[in-house]
C-alpha positions as CSV (number, residue, x, y, z in Angstrom):
1,M,-14.2,-106.7,15.9
2,E,-16.5,-104.5,13.7
3,G,-16.6,-102.0,16.8
4,K,-12.8,-101.8,17.0
5,K,-12.5,-101.1,13.2
6,F,-15.1,-98.3,13.6
7,Y,-13.3,-96.6,16.4
8,L,-10.0,-97.0,14.5
9,R,-11.3,-95.4,11.3
10,S,-12.9,-92.6,13.5
11,A,-9.8,-91.8,15.2
12,V,-7.8,-91.7,11.8
13,L,-10.5,-89.2,10.4
14,V,-10.4,-87.1,13.5
15,G,-6.7,-87.0,13.3
16,A,-6.8,-86.1,9.6
17,V,-9.1,-83.3,10.2
18,F,-7.0,-82.1,13.0
19,L,-3.9,-82.1,10.9
20,M,-5.8,-80.2,8.1
21,L,-7.1,-77.5,10.7
22,L,-3.6,-77.2,12.0
23,G,-2.0,-76.8,8.4
24,F,-4.7,-74.3,7.5
25,G,-4.1,-72.3,10.8
26,G,-0.2,-72.3,10.1
27,L,-1.2,-71.1,6.4
28,L,-3.2,-68.2,7.8
29,Y,-0.6,-67.3,10.3
30,Y,2.0,-67.1,7.5
31,T,-0.1,-65.1,5.1
32,Q,-2.0,-62.9,7.7
33,I,0.7,-62.3,10.3
34,A,4.2,-63.2,9.1
35,V,3.8,-62.1,5.6
36,G,1.5,-59.3,6.5
37,M,4.0,-57.9,8.9
38,D,6.6,-57.8,6.2
39,E,4.2,-56.0,3.9
40,K,3.4,-53.4,6.6
41,T,7.1,-53.0,7.3
42,L,7.6,-52.6,3.5
43,A,5.1,-50.1,3.2
44,A,6.5,-48.2,6.0
45,I,9.9,-48.2,4.4
46,N,8.5,-47.1,0.9
47,T,6.4,-44.1,2.1
48,M,7.2,-41.1,4.1
49,T,4.7,-38.7,5.9
50,K,5.7,-35.2,6.3
51,E,3.6,-32.1,7.8
52,E,3.3,-29.1,5.6
53,P,1.8,-25.6,6.4
54,V,-1.4,-24.8,4.7
55,P,-1.2,-21.0,4.2
56,A,-4.4,-19.0,5.4
57,A,-6.3,-16.9,3.0
58,R,-5.5,-13.3,3.5
59,G,-8.4,-11.1,4.3
60,R,-10.2,-9.0,1.5
61,I,-10.0,-5.1,1.4
62,T,-13.3,-3.4,0.6
63,D,-14.3,0.2,0.3
64,R,-17.0,1.5,2.8
65,N,-19.9,0.2,0.7
66,G,-18.4,-3.4,0.4
67,T,-17.0,-3.2,-3.1
68,V,-13.9,-5.4,-3.1
69,L,-10.7,-3.4,-3.7
70,V,-8.1,-6.2,-3.2
71,G,-9.0,-9.9,-3.0
72,N,-7.3,-13.4,-3.6
73,E,-7.1,-15.3,-6.7
74,S,-5.9,-19.0,-7.4
75,R,-3.4,-19.4,-10.0
76,Y,-1.6,-22.6,-11.3
77,Q,2.2,-22.8,-11.1
78,L,4.9,-25.1,-12.1
79,E,6.7,-26.5,-9.0
80,L,10.0,-28.6,-8.9
81,E,10.9,-30.8,-6.0
82,L,14.6,-31.2,-6.5
83,E,14.8,-34.4,-4.1
84,H,12.4,-36.3,-6.4
85,M,14.2,-35.3,-9.8
86,G,16.9,-37.8,-9.6
87,N,20.7,-37.3,-10.0
88,A,22.4,-34.2,-11.7
89,E,22.0,-35.5,-15.3
90,Q,18.2,-36.3,-14.7
91,Q,17.6,-32.9,-13.1
92,A,19.2,-31.2,-16.1
93,Q,17.4,-33.2,-18.8
94,T,14.0,-32.5,-16.9
95,V,14.7,-28.6,-16.7
96,L,15.9,-28.5,-20.3
97,M,12.6,-30.2,-21.2
98,L,10.6,-27.8,-19.4
99,L,12.6,-24.8,-20.6
100,Q,11.8,-25.9,-24.2
101,L,8.2,-26.3,-23.4
102,C,8.0,-22.7,-21.8
103,Q,9.7,-21.2,-24.9
104,R,7.4,-23.1,-27.3
105,L,4.3,-21.9,-25.4
106,E,5.8,-18.3,-24.8
107,Q,5.4,-19.0,-21.1
108,P,7.7,-16.8,-18.9
109,W,9.8,-18.7,-16.1
110,V,11.4,-17.3,-13.0
111,D,15.1,-16.6,-13.1
112,T,15.9,-13.9,-10.6
113,D,18.1,-15.6,-8.1
114,M,21.4,-16.1,-9.8
115,P,23.4,-12.7,-9.9
116,I,25.0,-13.3,-13.1
117,S,24.0,-11.8,-16.5
118,K,21.8,-14.0,-18.8
119,T,24.0,-13.7,-21.8
120,A,27.8,-14.1,-22.5
121,P,30.2,-12.5,-21.8
122,Y,28.9,-13.3,-18.3
123,T,29.3,-10.6,-15.5
124,F,28.1,-10.2,-12.0
125,T,25.0,-8.2,-11.6
126,N,25.7,-7.2,-7.9
127,E,28.6,-5.1,-6.8
128,E,28.9,-7.1,-3.7
129,V,29.6,-10.5,-5.2
130,Y,30.6,-13.0,-2.6
131,T,30.8,-11.0,0.8
132,Y,29.3,-7.7,2.1
133,T,29.7,-5.4,5.1
134,A,26.8,-5.6,7.4
135,S,25.4,-2.8,9.4
136,D,27.4,-3.7,12.5
137,G,30.7,-3.5,10.4
138,T,31.3,-7.3,10.0
139,E,31.8,-9.1,6.8
140,K,29.2,-11.6,5.9
141,D,28.7,-14.0,3.0
142,T,26.1,-13.0,0.2
143,R,23.7,-15.6,-1.1
144,L,26.1,-16.5,-3.9
145,G,29.0,-16.6,-1.2
146,R,27.1,-19.1,0.9
147,M,26.1,-21.0,-2.3
148,C,29.9,-21.4,-3.3
149,K,30.7,-22.9,0.1
150,A,27.8,-25.4,-0.1
151,M,28.5,-26.5,-3.6
152,K,32.3,-26.3,-3.2
153,W,32.7,-23.8,-6.1
154,E,35.8,-21.6,-6.2
155,R,35.0,-17.8,-5.6
156,T,36.6,-16.5,-8.9
157,P,36.2,-13.0,-9.8
158,D,35.5,-14.2,-13.3
159,A,31.7,-14.7,-13.7
160,G,32.5,-17.0,-16.9
161,Q,34.5,-19.2,-14.8
162,L,32.0,-19.6,-12.1
163,I,29.5,-20.5,-14.9
164,D,31.7,-23.3,-16.1
165,Q,31.9,-24.8,-12.5
166,M,28.3,-24.6,-12.3
167,K,27.9,-26.4,-15.5
168,R,30.0,-29.1,-14.2
169,T,28.0,-29.5,-11.2
170,F,24.7,-29.6,-12.7
171,A,25.6,-31.7,-15.7
172,L,25.2,-29.0,-18.3
173,E,28.6,-29.1,-20.1
174,D,27.3,-30.4,-23.2
175,A,24.3,-28.1,-23.5
176,E,23.9,-25.6,-25.9
177,E,25.2,-22.2,-24.2
178,T,21.9,-20.3,-24.2
179,A,20.0,-23.3,-23.0
180,A,22.6,-24.1,-20.5
181,R,22.5,-20.5,-18.8
182,D,18.7,-20.8,-18.6
183,A,18.9,-24.2,-16.9
184,L,21.5,-22.8,-14.6
185,G,19.4,-20.1,-13.5
186,V,16.5,-22.8,-12.5
187,L,18.8,-25.1,-10.8
188,Y,20.5,-22.4,-8.9
189,A,17.2,-21.3,-7.5
190,C,16.4,-24.8,-6.6
191,Y,19.5,-25.5,-4.9
192,L,19.5,-22.2,-3.0
193,R,16.5,-23.6,-1.2
194,S,17.6,-27.0,-0.9
195,K,20.8,-25.7,1.0
196,E,18.4,-23.5,3.3
197,I,20.2,-20.4,1.9
198,V,16.8,-18.9,0.7
199,W,13.7,-19.8,2.6
200,T,11.0,-18.4,0.2
201,E,9.0,-20.7,-2.0
202,Y,10.3,-21.2,-5.6
203,A,8.1,-22.0,-8.7
204,M,9.6,-22.3,-12.0
205,A,6.7,-20.6,-13.7
206,R,3.7,-18.9,-12.4
207,D,0.3,-18.3,-13.7
208,V,0.7,-20.9,-16.2
209,S,-1.6,-21.8,-19.1
210,V,-3.9,-25.0,-19.3
211,E,-2.0,-26.1,-22.3
212,L,1.3,-26.2,-20.2
213,I,-0.5,-28.1,-17.5
214,T,-1.9,-30.6,-20.0
215,V,1.6,-31.3,-21.5
216,V,3.3,-31.5,-18.1
217,K,0.8,-34.1,-16.9
218,E,1.2,-36.2,-19.9
219,W,4.9,-36.2,-19.4
220,N,4.5,-37.3,-15.7
221,L,8.2,-36.1,-14.9
222,D,9.6,-37.1,-11.5
223,G,9.6,-34.1,-9.0
224,V,7.6,-31.9,-11.5
225,N,4.2,-30.8,-10.1
226,I,1.4,-28.3,-11.0
227,G,0.5,-26.6,-7.8
228,V,-1.8,-24.0,-6.8
229,E,-0.8,-20.4,-5.4
230,S,-3.1,-17.8,-4.0
231,V,-2.1,-14.3,-4.9
232,R,-3.3,-10.8,-4.2
233,S,-5.9,-9.6,-6.8
234,Y,-6.4,-5.8,-7.3
235,R,-9.9,-5.3,-8.5
236,T,-9.6,-1.5,-9.1
237,P,-6.9,0.7,-10.9
238,Y,-7.8,3.6,-8.3
239,A,-6.4,4.2,-4.9
240,A,-3.1,2.6,-5.7
241,H,-1.1,4.7,-3.3
242,L,-3.3,3.6,-0.4
243,L,-3.8,0.0,-1.1
244,G,0.0,-1.1,-1.0
245,Q,1.6,-4.2,-1.9
246,V,2.4,-7.6,-0.3
247,G,5.8,-9.7,-0.6
248,P,7.9,-12.0,1.2
249,I,9.6,-11.2,4.5
250,T,13.0,-9.9,4.3
251,A,16.0,-11.3,6.3
252,E,16.3,-8.0,8.3
253,N,12.5,-8.0,9.0
254,W,12.6,-11.6,10.2
255,T,14.7,-11.1,13.3
256,E,15.2,-7.3,14.0
257,G,13.5,-6.0,17.1
258,E,9.9,-6.8,16.9
259,G,10.4,-8.9,13.8
260,Y,8.0,-11.4,12.2
261,K,9.9,-14.3,13.7
262,G,8.5,-13.5,17.4
263,R,5.0,-13.0,15.9
264,G,4.7,-16.4,14.7
265,Y,5.3,-16.0,11.1
266,A,6.6,-18.7,8.9
267,M,10.1,-17.6,7.2
268,D,8.6,-17.8,3.8
269,A,5.3,-16.0,4.7
270,I,3.9,-13.3,2.5
271,V,3.2,-10.0,4.5
272,G,2.0,-6.4,3.8
273,L,4.9,-4.2,2.6
274,S,3.2,-1.0,2.2
275,G,-0.1,1.1,2.4
276,V,-3.2,-0.6,3.8
277,E,-1.7,-4.0,3.3
278,Y,1.0,-3.1,5.9
279,A,-1.0,-1.0,8.1
280,F,-3.6,-3.5,8.9
281,E,-1.3,-6.7,8.6
282,E,-2.6,-8.1,11.8
283,Q,-6.1,-7.9,10.8
284,L,-5.6,-9.3,7.2
285,R,-3.4,-12.1,8.0
286,G,-4.9,-15.4,9.1
287,Q,-3.7,-18.5,10.9
288,D,-1.8,-21.1,8.8
289,G,-3.0,-24.5,9.1
290,I,-1.1,-27.8,8.9
291,H,-1.7,-31.0,6.9
292,A,0.1,-34.3,6.8
293,V,1.0,-35.7,3.2
294,T,2.2,-39.3,2.8
295,E,4.2,-40.0,-0.2
296,N,5.5,-43.1,-2.2
297,R,9.2,-43.6,-3.0
298,D,8.4,-41.7,-6.1
299,G,7.3,-38.6,-4.3
300,D,3.5,-39.0,-5.3
301,P,1.2,-38.4,-2.5
302,V,-1.0,-41.4,-1.6
303,N,-2.7,-39.9,1.4
304,E,-3.5,-36.4,3.0
305,T,-4.9,-35.6,6.4
306,E,-5.8,-32.2,7.7
307,V,-4.0,-31.8,11.2
308,V,-4.8,-28.1,11.9
309,P,-7.4,-26.3,9.7
310,A,-6.3,-22.8,8.3
311,L,-8.3,-19.8,9.5
312,A,-8.6,-17.0,6.9
313,G,-7.7,-13.5,7.8
314,S,-10.4,-10.7,8.4
315,D,-11.9,-8.7,5.7
316,V,-11.1,-5.0,6.2
317,A,-13.5,-2.3,5.1
318,L,-11.9,1.0,4.5
319,T,-13.6,4.4,4.9
320,L,-12.9,5.0,1.3
321,D,-15.8,5.7,-1.2
322,L,-14.5,4.0,-4.5
323,S,-16.9,6.0,-6.7
324,L,-15.6,9.2,-5.2
325,Q,-12.0,8.2,-5.3
326,Q,-12.6,7.4,-9.0
327,A,-14.1,10.9,-9.5
328,A,-11.2,12.6,-7.9
329,E,-8.5,10.7,-9.8
330,E,-10.2,11.4,-13.0
331,S,-10.6,14.9,-12.2
332,L,-7.1,15.4,-11.3
333,A,-5.9,13.6,-14.5
334,R,-8.1,15.8,-16.7
335,H,-7.5,19.3,-15.1
336,V,-3.9,19.2,-13.8
337,P,-2.1,19.0,-17.0
338,E,-4.2,22.1,-18.2
339,L,-3.4,24.0,-15.2
340,N,0.4,23.3,-14.9
341,G,1.3,21.8,-18.3
342,G,2.5,18.6,-16.6
343,A,5.1,20.5,-14.7
344,G,4.0,19.2,-11.2
345,G,1.9,16.7,-9.4
346,A,-1.2,17.1,-7.3
347,A,-3.4,15.6,-4.6
348,A,-6.9,15.8,-3.5
349,V,-8.3,14.6,0.0
350,V,-12.0,14.4,1.2
351,L,-12.7,13.9,4.9
352,D,-16.0,13.0,6.7
353,V,-16.1,16.0,9.0
354,K,-18.1,14.2,11.6
355,D,-15.6,11.4,12.4
356,G,-12.4,12.0,10.5
357,G,-13.0,9.2,8.0
358,V,-10.9,9.4,4.8
359,L,-13.5,9.2,2.0
360,T,-10.9,10.0,-0.8
361,M,-7.0,10.3,-1.1
362,A,-6.2,10.7,-4.8
363,N,-2.8,11.6,-6.3
364,W,-1.6,12.6,-9.8
365,P,0.3,11.0,-11.3
366,T,-0.7,7.7,-10.2
367,F,-0.2,4.0,-11.1
368,D,-1.9,0.6,-11.4
369,A,-1.4,-1.4,-8.2
370,A,-2.2,-4.6,-10.2
371,T,0.6,-4.1,-12.7
372,M,2.7,-1.3,-10.9
373,T,2.6,0.6,-14.3
374,Y,2.2,4.2,-15.1
375,D,2.1,6.6,-17.9
376,D,5.9,7.0,-19.0
377,G,5.0,10.7,-20.0
378,V,4.8,11.7,-16.3
379,S,7.3,9.2,-14.8
380,A,9.6,12.1,-13.9
381,L,7.0,13.3,-11.4
382,S,7.4,10.2,-9.2
383,P,3.9,8.5,-9.5
384,L,4.9,6.4,-6.5
385,F,5.0,9.2,-4.2
386,N,2.0,9.9,-2.1
387,R,1.6,13.6,-2.3
388,A,-1.7,13.5,-0.1
389,L,0.3,12.2,2.8
390,Q,3.9,13.0,2.4
391,G,3.9,16.1,0.2
392,T,4.2,19.3,2.3
393,Y,3.0,22.6,0.8
394,S,2.7,26.2,1.9
395,P,-0.9,26.6,2.6
396,G,-1.1,30.3,1.3
397,S,-4.4,31.9,2.0
398,T,-6.2,28.8,2.9
399,Y,-4.4,29.4,6.3
400,K,-6.2,32.7,7.0
401,P,-9.0,31.1,8.8
402,V,-6.6,30.0,11.5
403,T,-5.4,33.6,11.9
404,A,-8.9,34.7,12.1
405,A,-9.8,32.1,14.7
406,A,-6.7,33.1,16.8
407,A,-7.7,36.8,16.7
408,L,-11.5,36.2,17.5
409,D,-10.9,33.7,20.3
410,T,-8.4,35.8,22.0
411,G,-10.5,38.9,21.8
412,V,-8.0,41.0,19.6
413,A,-11.1,41.3,17.1
414,T,-14.9,40.7,17.0
415,P,-17.0,39.6,14.1
416,E,-18.0,43.3,13.8
417,T,-14.6,44.9,14.0
418,K,-13.6,46.6,10.8
419,I,-10.0,47.1,9.6
420,P,-9.2,49.6,6.8
421,C,-7.3,47.9,3.8
422,T,-4.4,50.4,3.3
423,G,-2.8,48.5,0.4
424,Y,0.3,48.1,2.5
425,V,1.8,48.1,6.0
426,D,5.3,49.2,7.2
427,Y,6.5,46.7,9.7
428,Y,9.9,47.4,11.0
429,G,10.9,49.0,8.0
430,T,9.6,46.5,5.5
431,L,6.6,46.9,3.3
432,F,4.0,44.1,3.2
433,R,1.5,44.6,0.4
434,C,-2.2,43.4,-0.1
435,W,-2.3,41.4,-3.3
436,I,-4.9,43.7,-4.8
437,Y,-2.7,46.7,-4.4
438,R,0.3,44.8,-5.6
439,E,-1.6,43.6,-8.8
440,H,-4.0,46.6,-9.4
441,G,-2.8,49.4,-7.2
442,M,-6.3,49.3,-5.3
443,T,-7.4,48.6,-1.8
444,H,-10.4,46.7,-0.4
445,G,-11.6,49.5,1.8
446,E,-12.9,48.6,5.4
447,E,-13.1,45.0,6.1
448,T,-14.8,42.7,8.8
449,V,-13.3,39.2,9.3
450,S,-15.9,37.9,7.0
451,D,-15.2,40.4,4.2
452,A,-11.4,39.8,4.6
453,L,-12.0,36.1,4.2
454,R,-14.2,36.7,1.1
455,D,-11.5,39.0,-0.4
456,S,-8.6,37.4,0.9
457,C,-7.3,40.8,2.2
458,N,-3.7,40.5,3.4
459,I,-3.9,43.9,5.4
460,F,-6.6,42.5,7.7
461,F,-4.6,39.3,8.5
462,Y,-1.3,41.4,9.0
463,R,-3.0,43.7,11.4
464,M,-4.5,40.6,13.3
465,A,-0.9,38.9,13.5
466,M,0.7,41.9,14.8
467,E,-1.8,41.8,17.9
468,V,-1.8,38.2,18.2
469,G,2.0,37.4,18.0
470,I,3.6,34.1,16.5
471,D,3.3,32.1,19.7
472,T,-0.6,32.4,19.7
473,L,-0.9,31.9,16.1
474,T,1.2,28.5,16.4
475,E,-0.9,27.4,19.3
476,Y,-4.1,27.8,17.2
477,A,-2.4,26.3,14.2
478,Q,-1.6,23.1,16.4
479,K,-5.1,23.2,18.0
480,F,-6.4,22.6,14.4
481,G,-3.8,19.8,13.7
482,L,-1.5,21.7,11.5
483,G,2.3,20.5,11.8
484,L,1.1,17.5,13.9
485,P,0.4,13.8,13.0
486,T,-3.2,13.4,11.9
487,G,-3.3,9.7,13.3
488,I,-3.7,8.3,9.9
489,E,-2.7,4.5,9.9
490,L,-0.3,5.2,7.0
491,K,3.2,7.0,7.1
492,E,2.7,10.7,6.8
493,A,4.8,13.8,6.9
494,T,4.0,16.0,9.8
495,G,5.0,19.4,8.4
496,V,6.3,22.5,9.9
497,N,4.8,25.6,11.7
498,A,6.5,28.6,11.1
499,G,8.2,30.3,14.2
500,P,11.2,30.9,16.3
501,A,11.4,27.3,17.4
502,Y,11.4,26.0,13.9
503,S,13.9,28.7,12.9
504,E,16.3,27.7,15.6
505,Q,16.1,24.0,14.9
506,A,16.7,24.7,11.2
507,G,19.7,26.7,11.8
508,T,18.1,29.9,10.5
509,T,17.0,33.4,12.0
510,W,13.7,34.2,12.8
511,Y,13.0,37.9,12.0
512,A,9.9,39.9,13.2
513,G,8.6,40.3,9.6
514,N,8.3,36.5,9.3
515,L,5.2,36.9,11.5
516,L,3.2,38.6,8.8
517,S,4.1,36.0,6.2
518,A,3.2,33.3,8.6
519,A,-0.3,34.8,9.1
520,I,-1.1,34.4,5.5
521,G,0.2,30.9,5.1
522,Q,3.7,31.7,3.9
523,S,7.2,31.8,5.8
524,D,8.0,28.4,6.8
525,N,4.5,27.0,7.2
526,L,4.4,23.5,5.3
527,F,1.6,21.1,5.7
528,T,0.2,18.0,3.8
529,P,-3.0,18.0,2.0
530,L,-4.4,15.7,4.5
531,Q,-3.6,18.0,7.4
532,I,-5.2,20.9,5.8
533,A,-8.3,18.9,5.0
534,N,-8.3,17.8,8.6
535,Y,-7.8,21.4,9.9
536,V,-11.0,22.6,7.7
537,A,-13.1,19.6,9.1
538,T,-12.1,20.5,12.6
539,L,-13.2,24.2,11.9
540,V,-16.7,23.5,10.3
541,N,-17.6,20.7,12.6
542,G,-17.5,23.0,15.7
543,G,-14.0,22.3,16.9
544,T,-13.5,18.5,17.4
545,R,-10.3,17.3,15.9
546,Y,-10.7,13.7,15.0
547,S,-7.9,11.3,14.1
548,A,-8.1,11.0,10.2
549,H,-8.4,7.3,9.6
550,L,-8.8,4.7,6.9
551,L,-10.3,1.8,8.9
552,H,-14.1,1.5,8.9
553,S,-14.6,-2.0,10.3
554,T,-13.3,-5.6,10.0
555,T,-15.2,-8.9,9.5
556,A,-13.6,-12.0,11.1
557,A,-13.8,-15.5,9.4
558,D,-16.7,-16.4,11.6
559,G,-18.7,-13.6,10.5
560,T,-17.9,-11.1,13.7
561,V,-18.0,-7.6,12.6
562,T,-15.9,-4.9,14.6
563,E,-16.8,-1.3,14.0
564,H,-14.0,1.3,14.2
565,A,-14.8,4.0,16.8
566,P,-13.5,7.5,15.8
567,E,-10.8,9.0,18.0
568,V,-10.9,12.5,19.3
569,R,-7.4,14.1,19.3
570,G,-8.4,17.5,20.4
571,E,-10.8,20.3,20.8
572,V,-10.8,23.9,19.7
573,H,-13.5,25.7,21.8
574,L,-14.7,28.3,19.3
575,V,-17.6,30.7,20.3
576,P,-20.4,30.0,17.9
577,E,-20.5,33.6,16.5
578,H,-16.9,33.5,15.7
579,L,-17.1,30.3,14.0
580,A,-20.2,31.6,12.1
581,A,-18.2,34.6,11.0
582,I,-15.6,32.5,9.6
583,K,-17.9,30.3,7.8
584,D,-19.9,33.2,6.4
585,G,-16.7,34.6,4.9
586,M,-15.8,31.2,3.3
587,R,-19.4,31.1,1.9
588,Q,-19.2,34.6,0.4
589,M,-15.8,33.5,-1.2
590,A,-17.4,30.6,-2.6
591,E,-20.3,32.6,-4.2
592,H,-18.7,35.9,-5.4
593,S,-15.2,35.0,-6.5
594,A,-16.0,34.7,-10.2
595,P,-13.7,31.7,-11.1
596,V,-14.9,29.7,-7.9
597,S,-18.7,30.5,-8.2
598,A,-18.6,29.4,-11.8
599,A,-17.1,26.1,-11.0
600,F,-19.8,25.5,-8.2
601,A,-22.6,26.6,-10.5
602,R,-24.0,23.0,-10.7
603,L,-23.9,22.7,-7.1
604,S,-25.6,26.1,-6.5
605,A,-28.2,25.2,-8.9
606,A,-29.0,21.9,-7.0
607,G,-29.3,24.0,-3.8
608,I,-25.8,22.8,-2.3
609,Q,-24.2,25.8,-0.6
610,V,-20.4,25.6,-0.4
611,G,-17.8,27.4,1.8
612,A,-14.4,27.8,0.4
613,K,-10.8,29.4,0.6
614,T,-8.3,29.7,-2.2
615,G,-4.6,29.8,-1.5
616,S,-1.5,30.6,-3.7
617,A,2.0,29.9,-2.6
618,Q,5.0,31.1,-4.6
619,V,7.7,28.4,-4.5
620,S,10.5,30.2,-6.7
621,G,10.7,33.0,-8.9
622,Q,10.9,30.7,-12.0
623,E,7.9,28.5,-11.3
624,Q,4.2,29.3,-11.3
625,A,2.8,29.3,-7.7
626,N,1.4,26.1,-6.1
627,G,-2.5,26.4,-6.2
628,L,-4.5,25.1,-3.0
629,F,-8.1,24.9,-2.5
630,V,-10.3,24.0,0.6
631,C,-14.0,23.9,0.7
632,F,-16.8,22.2,2.8
633,A,-20.4,21.4,2.1
634,P,-23.1,21.7,2.6
635,Y,-22.8,24.9,4.4
636,D,-25.7,24.7,7.0
637,D,-24.6,21.1,8.1
638,P,-21.1,20.3,6.7
639,Q,-20.5,16.7,5.8
640,V,-17.3,16.7,3.9
641,A,-14.2,18.8,3.9
642,V,-12.0,18.9,0.7
643,C,-8.5,19.9,0.1
644,V,-7.0,20.1,-3.6
645,A,-3.2,20.9,-3.9
646,V,-1.9,21.4,-7.4
647,E,1.9,22.0,-7.8
648,Q,2.6,25.0,-10.0
649,G,-1.1,25.3,-10.6
650,G,-0.9,29.1,-10.6
651,S,-3.8,30.0,-8.2
652,G,-6.0,28.3,-5.7
653,A,-9.1,29.6,-7.7
654,A,-8.0,27.6,-10.8
655,T,-8.0,24.4,-8.8
656,S,-11.5,25.0,-7.8
657,V,-12.7,23.0,-10.8
658,I,-11.4,19.7,-9.2
659,A,-13.0,20.4,-6.0
660,A,-16.2,21.0,-7.7
661,D,-16.0,17.7,-9.7
662,I,-15.5,15.9,-6.4
663,L,-18.4,17.6,-4.7
664,E,-20.8,16.9,-7.6
665,A,-19.8,13.2,-7.4
666,Y,-20.4,13.2,-3.6
667,F,-23.8,14.7,-4.0
668,Q,-24.6,12.9,-7.1
669,I,-25.1,16.1,-9.2
670,P,-26.1,15.1,-12.9
671,Q,-23.6,16.4,-15.3
672,E,-26.1,18.6,-17.3
673,G,-27.8,21.8,-16.8
674,V,-25.0,24.4,-16.4
675,E,-23.0,24.1,-19.6
676,G,-19.2,24.5,-19.3
677,A,-19.3,25.5,-15.6
678,V,-16.5,23.1,-14.5
679,N,-14.4,24.0,-17.4
680,Q,-14.1,27.7,-16.3
681,P,-10.4,28.8,-15.7
């Protein structure tokens, strides 16, 4: 009996334990599986994951010595996410609060998209308001026109009426007029992007202060964030014409021809627009990355994952020497106003004669690439114009070594040939005078080619031209690269070689007497300072014409360095004795022409011999002549060739002070020892 009771109690106990375990298992299933699945589903509903591009850092630009000219800088900006800012009333109130904060902290905000004046009475700021005629002749909607369609606004010719429609749409009817217009500018910019009319990124305020960041963080407004942008940072005020600018891709460049779209660019990418930034875009651009961002229902990020890492662009080292560039720009700024009273601009170019690398390319007037500002006192002279690359000038007597080379190389003359300076020559009934006869009624006597270069005797080169002819003269000018592209990576003018071919092209008549003017660098001859410097470099290095270039090397993100190999564009096979005669005439000119020898006194004292040639080119009877000056140094083993061009500078000899400043900086000549030498007229 007792045994039966024991077994019964045991069975009841086991059953109870089983029921407890079964209930516990059910509870676990409910909490971990059934309810858990609901929570996961709920989490999935309340969060959203999206992929965003990660802009790659743009490569830096340095000079040949590694000094950073252009880099990158991180700045904070005030960003708006329209989809997280609530309804129209909430959006309006948020923007009005932010605008009040910006005004209180004197923080500028971005209002450049809406083409309507910022104050009443309102007017449209674009001539083509709602439509425009495309290049193919079709009529297309402007951004405002597309916006009106998207927002269902009437295309009224009255800007004030359109403003009223915008106020109703953006819930700003009750706002004070000025505040409403400011808010409209911000909201218009946001909606342009939300409607996919504009693809570039919009930030309400850029480079914001720490105080603004603190307040915005405290307010914790929906859809308002503090973001970080990477901007180009210009570390030097020099070489502005070369460095260039960056900016967003335009609609035309996005699709036309070899547009950015086919090259893998995002529509809102920042690209090089001019100068080195444009020329070396492929090297400087990196590869954008991708990261995934998971946000909750309030738009706050809860998780970020890197999908594809961003790869920075390559650093680009230029052939430029920043210290020499600075010396050239400062010398131009100091001397040009003294030479021409500010009536014209100027340029200076320094080339490495052994490979065509540009050591300096300076312009006056200039500007600051960081701020795009310049001296208002010279604004009429177009400070944005790159005279070194795009200005074309009659070379004047700096051209005479070309005529000498043509005469010597074709056997018309030898280094020992002597030509009497008769003061003038009668060519087809026209008198062509030597400058010394015209100014002083004198002659130079008998002159060899070296003497004629030293004295710049016109008669000698007139006689050589009569024997050589215009076709041979043009042939040699082109061998030296005059009137031809130099190969520089930036946009350049190609210039003009005087002759029947150009006269026919220009619709003018070529007269026989034009030959004599062409032989001394006048007539239609027009060349850039870069071309002239490259011609001198070709002459003194023995006849190898290199491509002028700015690229020294690139350094990839992984540290791989790629050196730029010099490119030979042509050869001038000069007999060594002929080259020696031309160089000797240029040496004598530098040493025996009083203004030039005075300018080079410090160099001479330091044992640096220079070869040089002056040039003066009359542009009109009412203006001073343009002054040109070329030189090379050291004389025995040339390293650099220099060209200086000063508009209305009066004479080439006067501009020699600028070349002297540049050479002293290159050879690091102390600025003491010969008092006042570089200040000679």
